[in-house]
C-alpha positions as CSV (number, residue, x, y, z in Angstrom):
1,M,-0.2,0.2,0.0
2,V,1.0,3.5,-0.6
3,Y,0.7,5.6,2.0
4,G,0.3,9.8,1.4
5,I,-0.2,12.9,2.8
6,V,-3.4,14.8,2.2
7,S,-1.7,18.5,1.7
8,S,1.8,19.3,2.8
9,I,3.5,22.6,2.4
10,V,7.4,22.9,2.1
11,S,9.5,25.7,2.5
12,S,13.1,25.9,1.4
13,I,14.5,28.8,3.3
14,G,17.3,30.8,2.3
15,A,16.6,29.2,-1.2
16,G,14.4,32.4,-2.6
17,K,11.7,30.3,-3.0
18,R,8.0,30.8,-1.9
19,P,6.4,27.4,0.3
20,A,5.0,25.2,-2.9
21,R,2.2,23.2,-2.1
22,H,1.7,19.3,-3.1
23,R,-1.7,17.5,-2.4
24,I,-2.2,13.7,-3.0
25,A,-5.8,12.6,-3.8
26,R,-6.9,9.7,-1.9
27,Q,-8.3,7.3,-4.5
28,G,-9.6,3.8,-3.0
29,S,-7.1,2.3,-0.5
30,N,-4.3,4.2,-2.0
31,F,-3.1,7.8,-2.4
32,E,-2.3,9.4,-5.6
33,H,0.8,11.0,-6.6
34,T,3.5,12.0,-8.9
35,R,6.2,9.3,-9.1
36,F,9.5,10.7,-9.3
37,P,11.2,9.1,-12.2
38,M,14.8,8.8,-12.2
39,H,17.3,7.6,-15.1
40,P,20.9,7.7,-14.4
41,G,22.6,10.2,-16.6
42,R,19.6,12.0,-17.5
43,V,18.0,15.0,-16.1
44,T,14.0,14.8,-16.3
45,D,12.1,18.0,-16.2
46,Q,11.0,16.6,-12.8
47,Q,14.0,16.5,-11.8
48,Q,15.0,19.9,-13.1
49,K,11.8,21.2,-11.1
50,N,12.8,19.9,-8.4
51,G,16.2,20.8,-8.1
52,G,18.4,17.8,-9.7
53,G,21.2,17.4,-11.6
54,A,21.7,13.9,-13.0
55,P,22.7,11.2,-9.7
56,R,26.3,9.8,-10.8
57,R,26.3,6.5,-12.8
58,G,26.4,3.0,-10.6
59,K,25.3,1.0,-8.3
60,G,24.4,3.6,-5.4
61,A,22.6,5.8,-7.9
62,D,20.7,2.7,-9.6
63,A,19.7,1.8,-5.8
64,L,18.3,5.8,-4.9
65,G,16.7,6.1,-8.4
66,A,14.9,2.0,-7.7
67,Y,14.1,3.3,-4.2
68,L,12.5,6.8,-4.9
69,R,10.3,5.5,-7.5
70,R,9.1,2.5,-6.0
71,R,9.2,3.3,-2.0
72,A,8.7,7.2,-1.7
73,L,5.7,8.6,-0.4
74,H,6.5,11.6,-2.1
75,P,7.8,13.1,-5.3
76,P,11.2,15.5,-4.7
77,L,9.5,18.3,-2.5
78,I,12.5,21.2,-2.4
79,Q,12.7,22.9,-5.2
80,A,16.3,25.1,-4.7
81,P,18.7,23.0,-6.2
82,P,20.9,21.2,-4.1
83,H,24.9,22.2,-3.7
84,H,27.0,20.6,-5.8
85,R,29.1,19.5,-3.1
86,L,26.6,18.4,-0.8
87,G,28.1,15.7,1.4
88,L,25.4,15.5,4.7
89,V,21.5,15.4,5.1
90,V,20.3,15.9,8.9
91,V,16.8,14.6,9.2
92,I,15.1,16.4,12.3
93,P,11.2,14.9,12.5
94,S,9.4,17.4,14.8
95,H,6.2,17.0,16.6
96,D,4.7,19.8,19.1
97,E,8.5,20.7,19.5
98,P,8.7,24.2,21.3
99,E,12.8,23.8,21.3
100,L,13.0,23.0,17.8
101,T,15.1,26.4,17.6
102,A,18.0,25.5,19.8
103,T,18.2,22.2,18.3
104,L,18.8,24.6,15.0
105,A,20.6,27.0,16.7
106,D,23.2,24.4,17.8
107,L,23.8,23.0,14.1
108,W,24.5,26.6,12.8
109,A,27.1,27.1,15.6
110,C,29.1,24.0,14.5
111,R,31.9,23.9,12.9
112,R,31.3,23.8,8.9
113,P,32.5,20.6,7.4
114,P,34.5,20.3,3.6
115,C,31.3,19.5,2.2
116,A,28.4,21.3,1.8
117,V,25.5,20.4,4.6
118,E,21.6,20.1,3.9
119,V,19.1,20.0,7.7
120,I,15.7,18.6,6.9
121,V,12.9,19.4,9.7
122,A,9.6,17.4,8.4
123,F,7.1,19.2,11.1
124,N,3.8,16.3,11.2
125,R,0.9,16.0,13.3
126,A,-2.3,13.7,12.5
127,G,-5.1,15.2,10.4
128,D,-7.5,14.9,13.6
129,A,-5.0,16.6,15.7
130,P,-7.1,18.8,18.4
131,G,-7.3,22.6,18.0
132,D,-5.0,23.3,21.0
133,L,-2.2,20.9,19.3
134,A,-2.9,22.3,15.3
135,R,-2.4,25.7,16.7
136,R,1.0,25.0,18.5
137,H,2.3,23.0,15.2
138,E,1.4,26.1,13.1
139,A,2.8,28.4,15.3
140,Q,5.9,26.3,15.8
141,V,6.3,26.2,12.0
142,A,6.0,29.8,11.9
143,G,8.9,30.1,14.3
144,A,11.4,27.9,12.5
145,R,10.7,29.7,9.4
146,E,11.6,33.1,11.1
147,W,14.5,31.7,12.7
148,A,15.5,30.2,9.4
149,A,14.9,32.9,7.4
150,G,18.1,34.8,9.2
151,H,20.6,31.4,9.3
152,S,21.1,30.5,6.1
153,E,24.2,30.2,3.3
154,A,25.3,28.4,0.6
155,R,27.0,25.5,2.2
156,L,24.9,25.2,5.1
157,R,20.6,25.2,4.3
158,F,17.6,24.4,6.4
159,H,14.6,23.3,4.5
160,L,11.2,23.1,6.9
161,L,8.8,20.8,5.7
162,D,5.1,20.8,6.8
163,F,2.9,17.4,6.7
164,P,0.0,18.6,8.9
165,G,-2.7,16.0,7.6
166,L,-1.1,12.7,8.6
167,P,-3.4,9.5,8.9
168,K,-4.0,8.5,12.0
169,R,-3.2,5.1,12.0
170,H,0.1,5.6,11.0
171,A,1.2,9.4,12.0
172,G,4.4,9.0,14.0
173,V,7.8,9.6,14.6
174,G,8.6,6.5,12.1
175,L,6.6,7.9,9.2
176,A,8.2,11.2,9.9
177,R,11.4,10.0,9.7
178,K,10.7,8.3,6.7
179,L,9.1,11.2,5.2
180,G,12.5,13.4,5.9
181,M,15.0,10.7,5.2
182,D,13.4,10.0,1.6
183,Q,13.1,13.3,0.6
184,A,17.4,13.5,1.4
185,V,17.7,10.2,-0.2
186,A,16.1,12.4,-3.4
187,R,18.7,15.9,-2.4
188,L,21.5,13.3,-2.5
189,A,20.8,11.9,-5.9
190,A,20.4,15.3,-7.2
191,A,23.5,16.0,-6.3
192,G,25.3,12.8,-7.7
193,N,26.5,11.6,-4.2
194,P,24.4,8.3,-3.5
195,S,26.9,7.2,-0.7
196,A,26.7,10.0,1.2
197,P,25.4,9.6,4.7
198,I,22.0,10.8,6.1
199,A,21.9,11.8,10.0
200,C,18.6,11.4,12.0
201,L,18.6,14.1,14.8
202,D,15.5,15.0,17.1
203,A,13.8,17.9,17.8
204,D,15.0,18.4,21.4
205,C,18.4,17.6,21.4
206,R,21.7,19.6,21.6
207,V,24.8,18.7,19.4
208,A,28.6,19.0,20.3
209,P,30.1,21.8,17.9
210,D,31.5,19.4,16.1
211,Y,28.9,17.0,15.0
212,L,29.2,18.0,11.5
213,T,32.6,17.6,10.9
214,A,33.0,14.2,12.9
215,L,29.6,12.9,10.5
216,E,31.8,13.7,7.4
217,R,35.2,13.1,8.8
218,H,33.7,9.4,10.0
219,F,32.1,8.3,7.0
220,T,35.5,9.6,4.9
221,L,37.7,7.4,7.1
222,H,35.4,4.4,6.9
223,P,34.6,4.3,3.9
224,D,33.0,0.4,4.0
225,T,30.5,0.9,7.0
226,P,27.2,1.7,5.7
227,A,25.8,3.4,8.9
228,C,27.0,4.1,12.4
229,S,25.7,4.5,16.1
230,L,27.0,8.2,17.6
231,H,27.8,8.7,21.2
232,F,24.8,10.2,23.3
233,E,25.0,11.7,26.6
234,H,21.6,12.7,28.3
235,D,21.8,16.0,29.7
236,W,20.3,14.7,32.8
237,E,22.2,18.6,34.7
238,H,21.1,21.0,32.3
239,D,17.3,19.9,31.8
240,W,16.2,20.7,35.1
241,E,18.2,23.6,36.2
242,H,14.7,25.1,36.1
243,A,13.9,22.9,40.1
244,P,17.8,22.6,41.6
245,G,17.6,21.0,44.4
246,G,13.9,20.4,44.1
247,R,11.8,17.4,44.7
248,A,11.0,17.2,40.7
249,G,14.1,17.9,39.9
250,R,15.8,15.0,41.9
251,R,13.7,12.7,40.4
252,E,13.9,13.6,37.4
253,R,17.6,13.3,37.7
254,E,17.3,10.3,39.3
255,G,15.0,8.3,36.5
256,I,17.4,9.5,33.4
257,V,20.6,8.5,34.8
258,Q,19.1,4.9,35.8
259,Y,17.5,5.0,32.7
260,E,20.7,5.9,30.4
261,M,22.2,3.3,32.8
262,H,19.8,0.4,31.5
263,L,20.4,1.6,28.1
264,R,24.4,1.1,28.4
265,C,23.7,-1.7,30.5
266,V,22.0,-3.6,27.0
267,V,24.8,-2.6,24.9
268,A,27.8,-3.7,27.6
269,G,26.2,-7.1,28.1
270,L,25.8,-7.8,24.4
271,R,29.5,-6.9,24.5
272,L,30.5,-9.0,27.1
273,A,28.8,-11.8,25.5
274,G,31.2,-11.5,22.1
275,H,27.6,-10.2,20.0
276,P,28.6,-8.8,17.0
277,H,25.6,-6.2,17.0
278,A,26.5,-4.8,20.3
279,F,25.5,-1.2,19.1
280,H,23.2,1.3,20.8
281,T,19.9,2.0,18.5
282,V,19.6,5.6,19.6
283,G,16.9,7.0,16.7
284,S,18.4,10.8,17.5
285,A,22.1,9.3,17.6
286,M,22.4,7.4,13.9
287,A,23.3,7.8,10.5
288,V,23.4,5.8,7.1
289,R,24.8,5.8,3.7
290,A,22.1,7.0,1.6
291,D,22.5,4.2,-0.6
292,A,22.4,1.7,2.3
293,Y,19.4,3.2,3.2
294,A,17.8,2.8,0.0
295,R,18.8,-0.8,-0.4
296,Q,17.5,-1.8,2.8
297,G,14.0,-0.3,1.8
298,G,14.0,2.5,3.6
299,M,12.9,3.5,7.4
300,N,9.8,1.9,8.7
301,R,6.2,3.5,10.0
302,R,6.7,2.3,13.3
303,K,5.4,5.0,16.2
304,A,8.1,3.9,18.8
305,A,11.1,1.7,18.1
306,E,11.8,2.6,14.7
307,D,15.2,3.0,15.3
308,F,15.7,-0.2,16.7
309,Y,13.9,-2.4,14.0
310,F,15.9,0.0,11.3
311,L,19.3,-0.2,12.5
312,A,18.7,-4.0,13.2
313,K,18.6,-4.4,9.6
314,L,21.9,-2.5,8.6
315,M,23.7,-3.9,11.5
316,P,24.2,-7.9,9.4
317,L,25.5,-6.3,6.5
318,G,28.8,-5.8,8.2
319,G,30.7,-2.6,8.6
320,F,28.4,-1.6,11.3
321,S,30.5,1.1,13.4
322,V,30.4,3.9,15.9
323,L,31.0,7.3,15.8
324,T,32.8,8.6,19.6
325,G,34.0,11.7,18.7
326,T,31.4,13.5,19.3
327,T,28.3,13.7,21.1
328,V,24.2,14.1,20.6
329,I,22.8,15.0,23.7
330,P,18.7,14.2,24.2
331,S,16.5,15.9,26.4
332,A,15.8,13.8,29.3
333,R,12.3,14.9,29.8
334,R,8.7,13.1,29.8
335,S,6.7,12.8,26.8
336,H,3.1,11.3,26.0
337,R,4.0,11.4,22.3
338,V,5.6,7.7,21.7
339,P,3.9,4.4,24.0
340,F,7.7,3.9,25.0
341,G,11.3,4.8,25.3
342,T,12.8,7.7,26.5
343,G,10.0,9.9,27.1
344,R,7.8,7.1,27.9
345,A,10.1,5.7,30.9
346,M,10.8,9.1,32.3
347,T,6.5,9.2,32.5
348,D,6.6,6.0,34.0
349,W,9.2,6.6,36.5
350,L,7.6,10.1,37.4
351,A,4.0,8.8,37.9
352,G,5.2,5.5,39.4
353,R,3.1,3.3,37.1
354,P,3.9,-0.2,35.5
355,S,6.1,0.7,32.5
356,S,6.3,-0.3,28.8
357,S,10.3,-1.5,29.7
358,P,10.4,-5.3,29.8
359,A,10.2,-5.5,33.7
360,A,7.4,-3.6,35.5
361,F,7.9,-1.0,38.0
362,P,6.7,-1.7,41.5
363,T,3.0,0.1,42.0
364,E,4.8,3.1,43.9
365,F,7.2,5.4,43.0
366,P,10.3,3.3,41.1
367,K,13.1,3.5,43.0
368,A,15.2,1.3,40.8
369,F,15.2,1.2,37.0
370,P,15.2,-2.7,35.7
371,T,17.6,-4.0,33.5
372,A,18.6,-7.3,32.4
373,A,20.6,-9.7,34.8
374,P,24.1,-10.2,33.5
375,E,23.7,-14.0,33.6
376,S,21.5,-14.0,30.4
377,Y,24.3,-12.1,28.8
378,R,26.9,-15.0,30.5
379,S,24.3,-17.7,28.8
380,L,24.3,-16.0,25.4
381,G,28.0,-15.8,25.4
382,R,28.5,-19.3,26.1
383,L,26.2,-20.1,23.6
384,L,27.6,-18.2,21.1
385,E,30.9,-19.4,21.7
386,G,30.0,-23.0,20.8
387,L,28.0,-21.7,17.6
388,P,31.5,-21.8,15.3
389,G,32.2,-26.0,15.9
390,L,28.5,-26.6,14.7
391,H,30.0,-26.2,11.6
392,G,30.2,-29.5,9.5
393,S,29.5,-31.3,12.8
394,G,26.4,-34.0,12.7
395,A,23.5,-34.8,15.2
396,A,26.1,-36.1,17.4
397,G,28.1,-32.4,17.5
398,L,24.7,-30.6,18.1
399,S,23.9,-33.4,20.6
400,T,27.3,-32.6,22.2
401,F,26.8,-28.8,21.9
402,L,23.3,-28.5,23.3
403,S,24.5,-30.7,26.5
404,T,27.4,-27.5,27.4
405,Q,24.6,-25.0,27.7
406,D,22.7,-24.3,30.5
407,A,19.1,-25.5,30.8
408,V,17.6,-21.8,30.2
409,M,19.8,-21.6,26.6
410,A,18.5,-25.1,25.5
411,G,14.8,-24.5,26.7
412,F,15.0,-21.6,24.5
413,L,16.7,-22.8,21.8
414,E,14.5,-25.5,21.1
415,T,11.0,-23.3,21.3
416,A,13.2,-21.0,18.5
417,G,13.5,-24.0,16.2
418,F,17.6,-24.1,16.0
419,P,17.5,-27.5,14.9
420,G,15.6,-27.2,11.5
421,R,17.5,-23.7,10.9
422,L,21.0,-25.2,11.9
423,A,20.3,-27.7,9.3
424,E,19.3,-25.5,6.9
425,I,22.3,-23.2,7.2
426,R,24.5,-26.3,7.3
427,N,23.3,-27.4,4.1
428,N,23.8,-23.8,2.3
429,T,27.2,-22.9,3.4
430,A,30.4,-24.5,2.6
431,S,33.4,-22.3,4.4
432,P,32.9,-21.9,8.2
433,A,33.1,-17.6,7.5
434,T,30.2,-18.1,5.6
435,F,28.5,-20.3,8.1
436,H,28.8,-18.3,10.9
437,G,27.6,-15.2,8.8
438,R,24.4,-16.6,8.5
439,M,24.4,-17.7,11.8
440,M,24.4,-14.5,12.9
441,R,21.9,-13.0,11.0
442,W,19.7,-15.3,12.4
443,W,20.8,-14.5,15.9
444,D,20.3,-10.8,15.3
445,R,19.0,-8.1,17.5
446,F,15.6,-9.6,17.5
447,R,16.3,-12.7,18.1
448,V,18.4,-11.7,21.3
449,L,15.3,-9.4,22.7
450,K,13.5,-12.5,22.4
451,W,16.0,-14.6,24.3
452,M,16.3,-12.1,26.7
453,H,12.3,-12.0,27.4
454,F,12.8,-15.8,27.6
455,A,15.1,-15.7,30.5
456,R,13.9,-13.1,32.5
457,D,10.4,-14.5,32.7
458,R,12.3,-18.3,33.2
459,A,15.5,-18.2,35.5
460,W,17.0,-14.7,35.7
461,P,14.3,-12.0,36.6
462,D,15.6,-8.3,35.9
463,L,17.8,-6.6,38.4
464,P,17.9,-2.5,39.3
465,A,20.3,-0.9,36.6
466,E,22.4,0.1,39.3
467,Q,23.6,-3.1,40.3
468,A,23.7,-4.7,36.9
469,A,25.8,-1.9,36.2
470,A,28.3,-2.9,38.9
471,E,28.5,-6.7,37.8
472,L,28.8,-5.9,34.1
473,L,31.7,-3.8,35.3
474,A,33.1,-5.9,37.7
475,W,32.8,-8.7,34.6
476,D,34.7,-6.8,32.6
477,G,37.5,-6.2,35.1
478,R,36.8,-2.3,35.3
479,P,36.8,-0.3,38.5
480,V,33.6,-0.3,40.0
481,P,32.4,2.9,41.8
482,S,32.0,2.7,45.5
483,G,29.5,4.7,47.6
484,D,26.1,4.5,47.8
485,G,22.8,6.7,46.4
486,F,22.7,9.2,43.8
487,S,26.6,10.1,43.3
488,R,26.9,6.3,43.2
489,R,24.8,5.5,40.5
490,V,26.1,8.9,38.8
491,A,29.3,7.5,38.9
492,L,28.5,4.0,37.6
493,L,26.9,5.6,34.5
494,R,30.1,7.8,33.8
495,A,32.1,4.8,33.4
496,L,29.7,2.9,31.3
497,R,29.8,6.3,29.3
498,E,33.7,6.0,29.1
499,W,33.4,2.3,28.0
500,D,31.5,2.7,25.0
501,R,33.3,6.1,23.9
502,E,36.5,3.3,24.1
503,Q,35.1,1.1,21.2
């Protein structure tokens, strides 16, 4: 099914263009819209109208052209032609975001990379949004336009796209990211740079002054990486300056410190288990090459966890990397806009109600944020260590392998249909390297998530993040901060952050 927007207004700030209106009419279950014809080596009238030079010949350009023809929900909406050295596009979905201009100001203050940069903001709301939200939406779009009118140069442009009529069923961060990232693909295709990165940011984030230069440098120095996660640190101090020392400020600081500790415990556990996909999946701190984005079918339309599902498809490609030379600073605020994630976790924390995270909070105000017990990662590590030995082994080899696993893992493997999948992979791989690659594609982050839930429910209940963090640090032979209370939890979080930065 093709999903479309009832109406959208696009403004290209700084390009000297009037906002262009693009309307999509619904016909039956689909939405009628103009397809974007892409022909490598030839510029069509539609490309010229929408800012296109011919994309560079090659597989990357072919992938972008095929994607735009088959999967993009809109033709190119930005009329101004891209800079001929466009090499980075930052995409920001914005829904009821009063602090957007602070994020844009951070990008404007960044040191300039050698390439040209564009920032695409995808304003979005459902078509049936209540009147007060619709009014805030219009005011935020107007405020961003006013800001952007005074902040534009040839090598750093801001494009504001407004999608005020999204279907209620699909309206959400996944669809908003897709709309913005699809337009980024069109811009890079028109500039003839299909392998340039598209970075994802959120409208309530701040970034370090080297954010743009670090992104450009990372993808230049790592030509084989299809995508990366960026180092992030929630600003638990700055966000709550309005209540220094107050009860609300203390509770919110406590919540975000423990929540980020939980996120880092997950990656630390996977790293210690030896899983090759031990990377963060934070939507505001990720970047992907345009051609890799296109080949993997683009962004999904999930209302939440779109980042996890998107990156989980990219990690098995190989070459996934981590950019630790800069920092993204996500907001630590509460939010009602997604069913889970940082904002929802903070809301649940402050309300003291059951969380949508794997373990539920106690009925009273929570004192400890739950995360997976380290023993579940130890069990996973034993499994991963033994997998290579299964190549070329028969039924006896499988029996021996299962005998080395604990009862919990053995039960999971049976439930997941492991023996049958093992036989299929054996029959279709010749070398140990190919066998291991296929096996790890099966044991991807989705499978790991199912395992963690299975282990939690049957053997190892979640632990407080503080306890799990200490155990993981000790497992790796790292110093474990002493003391107690909030100061120790901050010290544990800083130790986990430093560990991540070393990767």
